[in-house]
N, C-alpha and C positions, 0 to 999 in steps of 0.2 A: 198338451200345448206345444211341446217340442215337435211332435209328429205333424201337427197341423202347420207349423212354421216351415218344416222341411218340405211338406207337400206344396206349399205356396212357392217356395224357392225353386223347386223343380219345375213348376208350371211356368214361372218367369223365364227360366233358362231355356225351356222348350220354345217359348214365344220368341225370345231373342235369336235363337238358332234359325228361325224361319225368316228373319229380316235380312235384306241385302247387306253385304259387308260395308257398303258405302254409308248406309244409314247408321250403322254402329259407329263408324268413324266420325260422323258429323252430328252427333247428338240427336239421332233419330229424325233429322230434317232432310235426309236425302243427300245426293252428291252435291259438291260445291257448285254455285252459280258462277258463270264466267263472263267477263267483259274483255274483249280483245281490242288492243290498241295497235294500229299499224303506224309505222314511223318512217319519216324521211329526215335527212339532214344534209346540209351543204350541197344542195342540188345546183346552186349557182346559175339559175336561169335555164337549166337543162330540163325543160318541162315537156318537150316532145319525145315521143318514142323513137328510138334508133337502135342500131345494132348493139349498143352498150348501155343506153339509158332506158329504164323501164317506162318512164313518161307518166304524166299525171292522169292521162286517160285510163291507163291500166291500174294505177293506184286507186282512182275513184271506183273503178269496176270491182276491185278486190274488196274495198270497204263495203260497197253496196251489196255485194254477194255474201257478206258475212254478217248475219244478224247480231245486234248488240255490239257493234264495233265503233271505234273512233279512229280518226286520221289526224296525226300530230306531226309537226315539223320542229326540229331543234335548231333552226336558224341558218343564215347564209343562203336564203332562197332568192333574194331580189337583186343580186349582183352577180355578174359573171358573163354568161353568153349574151350575144347581141339582143336576143329576145327580151332580156332584162334591162340592159343598159340604155336602149333607145328611149324608154320612157321612165328611166330611173326607178325601175321596180314595179311601176303601176300595172303593167300588163301581166307580170307574174302574179300579182294579187288577183287580177281578174281570173286567171287560170286556176288559182288555188280556190277561189270562191266557187268556180264551176265544179271543181273536184270534190267539194264538200269537206274541206279541212275544218277541224273543230277547235284547234288551238295551236299556237306557235310561240316559240321563244325568239327574242331578237338575237341575232348573231352579230359578230363584230362588223361584218360587211354591210349589214343593214344601215350602218351609220355612215357609209361612204358618200352618200348624197347629202348629208347634213341632217340635223335633227328635225327640221320642218318637213322635209320630204318623208322621213320615217313616220312622223306623225300623220302626214297626209295618207301614206300607204296604210297605216294602222286604221285610220278612220274609214278608208274604203274597204277594208277587209270585213267579211261576214263572220269573222272569228277573232277572238282576242289575241293580240301579240303582247307577250309578257316580258317584263324585265324588272325583277324585284330589287335589284341592286344598282339601278341607274337613276340618277337625278339630273335635273337641269335647273340651274340657279337655286338649288336647295329643295326643289320639289320633285316628286316622282314624275319621270318622263312618260312612263307607260303603266298599265296595270301590273301589279306584282303577281297576282294569282287569280284563279277562277275556279268555279266548281261546275262540273258537267255531270248531269244525271243520265244514267243509262239503265233501263229496266229496274228503276227504283234504287239503284246504287249510285251514291254520290261520290265522285272522284275529284279530289282537289289537285290542281296543277299549279306548280310554282315555276316561273321562268327565271333563269339566272344567266347572265352574260359575263364572260371572263373579263377580269380587270385588265388583262393584256390588251383589250381593245383600245386603251388609251395610247398605245404605241403601234398597234397593228392596223390602224386605219389612219387616214390623213388628219393630223391634229388640227388643221385649219377648219375641219368640219365639226370639231368637238368643243367649240366655244361654250363655256358655261356648263358643260356636261362632266359629271364625275361618276366614277364606278366604285361603289362601296364594296367592302370585303364580302365575298360570296358566302362564307360560313355565317357571318353575323346576319346577313339578309335572310338566309335560309332559316336560321333559328327563329327569327322574328316572325316570319311568315308561317312557319309550321305552327307556332303558338296561336297565331290569328285564325288559322283554319281549324284548330282543335274544336270539335263539336259540330262543325258545319259540313264535314266530309267524312265518309266511311273510311277512306284511305287517301294517301297523298302520293302523287307521282312528280318527281323533279325533272324538269326539262332543262338540261344544262348545256349551254354552248361553251363548253370548257375542255372536254377531251381528256386524253390520257397521256399526253406528251408533256412531261414535267419540265422539259427544257424550253417550252414555248409559252407556258402559262404559270402563273404564281400558285394556282390551286387547281388540281385535277378533280374530276368527278369523284374518283375513289377517295382522294384526300378529304373532300368535302364530307363524305359519309363517315370517314374515320374521325372527323372532328365533332360529330353529333353525339349527344348523350344516348344511352340505351333507350330512354323514354322517347326521345325524338326519333330514333331509328325505328322503333316499334310502330310509328305512325306512317312511315315511308314504305311503300310497296315496291317501287322500281325507279330507275333513272333512265331517261331517254337522253342520249348523249350526242354531242356534235363537236365540230371545230377541228379535231385532229385528223379528219379524213380517214379514219380507220374503220375496218369492218370486224366487229367482234361482239361476242356476248361474254360478260365477266360477271362476277358476283362479289359482294361484300356482305358478310354475315347473312347470306341467303337472299340478299337484295340484288336482283339482276340489274346490270348496266348494259345497255344495248346501243350500239352505234352502227349505222348502215352506210359506211364508205363515203363516197363523194360522187357528185354529178349524176345521181340517180341510178347508179349501177346496182343497187340492192335496196331492200326495204327491211326495217326492223319490225319485230312483232313482240308484244308483251301481252301475256294472258294473265289477267287478274282473277284469282279464284276466291270467291266469297263463301266461307263455310258457315254452317248453321250456328256455330258458337261465336259468331261475329269476328272471327279472325280472318285476315286477308293475306294470302300468299301470292307470289307471282312467278311466272316462268318467262324467260327471254329467249328469243331466237332471231335468226336473220334469214330472210328470204333472198336467195340469190336471184340474179337476172332470170335464170332458167326456171326457178321456182315460181317467180312472179308471173312469167309469161305463160306458164302451164297451169296457173290457178283456175280451178273450175268456176266458171262464171254463171250466174243466174241471169234471167231476163232483166232484172233490175240492175244488175251489174253492167250488162251490155248497154242498157239505156243510159247509165251514168257515164260510160266511156264515150258514147256518141255525143252527149252534152258537152263534155270537155273538148272533144275534137272540133265541134262546131265553134266553140269559143276560140280555140287556137287558130282556126282558119280565119276567123274574123280579125283577130289581132294581127296575124301575118299579112293579111291583105292591107290593113291599115299601115303597117310598117314598111311595106314594099316601096313606097315612094322615096323613103329615106335609104333603105338598104340596097336598092337597085341602082343607085347613082354610081357613075364611074368618076372616081376622084382623080386617078392618075393611072399611068401604065408603066410597066417595067419589063424589060426583056429577061431579067434575072429572076429565078424562083425565090419566093419569100415563104418562110415557114413559121407558123405561129402555134405549133403544137406543144405537146407535153414531153418532158424528159422524166424517165422513171415513172411514167403514167400520171403523176400528181403535181410535178413542178413545172411551172411555166418558164420558158427559156429566159424571158425578161427578168425573172427574179433571181437568176443564177449568174448571168453575164451582163 
């Protein structure tokens, strides 16, 4: 009996030795399945390609060239450049629709035109704009979360907007609007998504500058319980205009700068034992422009360019007007790359 057991054991060991190492690591189910999330944040209306901005046509091309991918924005898209302000963000939404965005979190500057304009832009979007911790007159202003399914994998997204919005946008536009604690809102929404999503990604327009916000994205993770953290795969960050990948207990936090100068990337890895891990990275301007595009990607880029051309033609009657003339040079650029002169002096 002992000899027979030993023979069976040796046979099993031989069988296992012939299997790929990835199958051993993943419960004999093969290598992990991946879903890629490409991210933007704080593009501030810089939707066109330039010497510094990647542009939404290239973002759309990258997504369409990558099977099983999503395109997500972490807020402050609809305010900034004249492309955005002429129609109070409506034309940015048109461009984002053409680019195939899947979900967005509301940033503080989405509120610059008032709640009704934000609601109008959200209604025109082909993708949900999320804000789990924002209420108007005691009722949710926007959807708190959504679930996107990619190749059979259900990914829950929760949008959070910094409570500092109450003082970082024009208070006159915030009548009746309140910003609830980010941690409390996140905990409530994680509990609601339990069972309906395979994993959760937080889209946080909060950033990592603790002198500018009451709660940073990393502080939010630190306030969650271990059970809650186990359900969160990654954080897509915004607001502080930084370019980085960071981690908190192996949860990547990704932010892709400002004005479209880079893109974030989060790779969700679904293993055979139902565990989900994530890896975060940043695509520089050079990385994004050198991305290998498929025919589908080139077609996606052409669609966005067609939309941008139509929008610019429609805006020309306003932007081409001569309002005044001056013999002295006027400068409206940036100081230290990110600070507008009018905010300093």
